[in-house]
C-alpha positions in Angstrom: 98.6 76.1 125.3 101.4 74.7 123.1 101.6 72.7 119.9 102.4 69.4 121.8 102.6 68.0 125.3 100.4 70.6 127.0 96.9 70.4 128.5 95.7 72.1 125.3 97.3 71.8 121.8 95.0 74.3 120.1 94.0 77.8 121.2 90.3 77.0 120.5 90.2 73.9 122.6 91.5 75.9 125.6 88.9 78.6 125.0 86.1 76.0 124.7 87.2 74.1 127.9 84.5 74.3 130.7 87.3 75.1 133.2 88.3 78.3 131.4 86.2 81.3 132.6 85.8 85.0 131.8 88.8 86.9 133.2 91.3 84.0 132.7 94.6 84.3 131.0 95.7 81.8 128.3 99.5 81.7 127.8 100.4 80.4 124.4 103.6 79.3 122.7 104.3 77.5 119.4 102.8 77.4 115.9 99.1 76.9 115.4 97.0 76.6 112.2 93.4 77.4 113.2 90.7 80.1 113.1 90.0 81.1 116.7 86.6 82.2 117.9 87.0 84.2 121.2 83.6 84.2 122.9 84.9 84.6 126.5 86.5 87.6 128.1 90.1 86.4 128.1 93.7 87.5 127.9 95.4 85.4 125.2 99.1 86.1 125.2 102.3 84.6 123.9 105.0 83.6 126.3 107.6 84.3 123.6 108.2 87.3 121.3 105.6 85.9 118.9 103.6 82.7 118.7 102.6 81.9 115.1 99.0 81.7 114.1 98.2 80.7 110.5 94.5 81.8 110.5 93.1 84.5 112.6 90.9 85.6 115.5 87.2 86.4 115.6 86.5 88.3 118.8 82.9 88.5 119.9 83.3 88.8 123.7 84.0 92.0 125.5 87.2 92.7 127.4 89.5 90.5 125.4 93.3 91.0 125.1 95.3 89.5 122.2 99.1 90.0 122.5 102.2 88.6 121.0 101.1 86.8 117.8 102.5 86.5 114.3 99.3 86.2 112.4 99.2 85.1 108.7 96.6 83.8 106.3 93.5 85.4 107.9 90.1 84.2 109.2 87.7 83.9 106.3 84.1 85.2 106.3 81.5 85.1 103.5 81.2 88.0 101.1 77.5 88.8 100.7 75.9 88.6 97.3 76.8 86.2 94.6 78.2 82.7 95.4 81.0 83.7 93.0 82.3 86.3 95.3 85.6 85.6 97.1 85.6 85.5 101.0 86.7 88.4 103.1 89.7 87.7 105.4 91.1 89.4 108.5 93.9 88.7 110.9 91.6 89.9 113.6 87.8 90.4 113.4 86.9 92.6 116.4 83.3 92.9 117.6 83.7 92.9 121.4 83.9 96.1 123.4 87.0 97.1 125.5 89.5 95.0 123.6 93.2 95.4 123.8 95.1 94.3 120.7 98.9 94.9 121.1 102.3 93.6 120.2 101.1 91.6 117.2 102.6 91.2 113.7 99.8 90.7 111.2 100.9 89.9 107.6 100.1 88.1 104.4 96.4 88.4 104.6 94.6 88.2 101.2 90.9 88.2 100.4 89.9 85.2 98.3 89.7 85.7 94.6 86.2 86.0 92.9 85.3 83.1 90.8 84.9 83.2 87.0 81.3 83.0 85.9 80.4 79.5 84.5 77.6 81.0 82.4 76.7 84.2 80.7 77.1 86.7 83.5 79.5 88.8 85.6 82.4 87.4 87.5 82.5 87.4 91.3 84.1 90.2 93.3 87.3 89.7 95.1 87.1 89.4 98.9 88.3 92.3 101.1 91.3 91.9 103.3 91.9 93.5 106.7 94.8 93.4 109.2 92.3 94.3 112.0 88.6 94.9 111.3 86.8 96.8 114.1 83.0 97.1 114.4 80.8 98.6 117.2 83.4 98.8 119.9 84.0 101.3 122.6 87.4 101.9 124.3 89.2 99.6 121.9 93.0 100.0 122.1 95.4 98.9 119.3 99.0 99.7 119.9 102.5 98.3 119.0 101.1 96.2 116.1 102.9 95.8 112.8 100.6 95.2 109.8 101.9 94.5 106.3 101.2 92.7 103.1 97.4 93.0 103.2 95.8 92.4 99.7 92.3 92.2 98.4 91.2 89.3 96.2 91.1 89.6 92.4 87.7 89.8 90.6 86.5 86.8 88.6 86.2 86.8 84.8 82.8 87.6 83.3 81.6 86.1 79.9 81.8 88.5 77.0 78.3 87.7 75.7 75.8 90.5 76.4 78.5 92.8 77.7 79.0 91.2 81.1 81.9 92.2 83.2 84.6 90.8 85.4 84.1 91.2 89.1 85.9 94.0 90.9 88.9 93.4 93.0 88.5 93.6 96.8 90.1 96.5 98.7 92.7 96.0 101.5 92.9 97.8 104.8 95.5 97.7 107.6 93.1 98.8 110.3 89.4 99.2 109.3 87.0 101.0 111.7 83.5 100.3 110.6 81.9 101.9 113.7 82.8 102.8 117.2 81.2 104.5 120.2 84.4 106.2 121.3 
């Protein structure tokens, strides 16, 4: 996979190809702007020190390896509750078991800001930010990753009538482990 002149010019198009199967390795180089959903058991690795990904990974398949990426911007997901809430973002959302996440540089991930209330009410809460978010995984390995500049979104402004409040700011986490079996 490369940015031009390859069989695949996006990581997602390679994953989605009917000729790519569980257990395959995708070798990547270049700069990509996309949010990548990994729903096959793949190794996705850079052929250079870091391939750039402006976006993030959402890993739902088991036995996935992600290695050698410079990840910025984050993959957005909805923040439950009010439509005024800012979206959560992560460099890597990890839901699949037995993943290996190594040799990545994850930086400049910010939750979206909450919106100001247009009427009398509270402002939206800021989105949370994660370098790596891990949920319900067993034997997940994260090593040799650098994570920096992770920032939650700011809360939106509430109207002052009836003592309404601005939304809270979203927290930020380098590595967040929601649940794990090991």
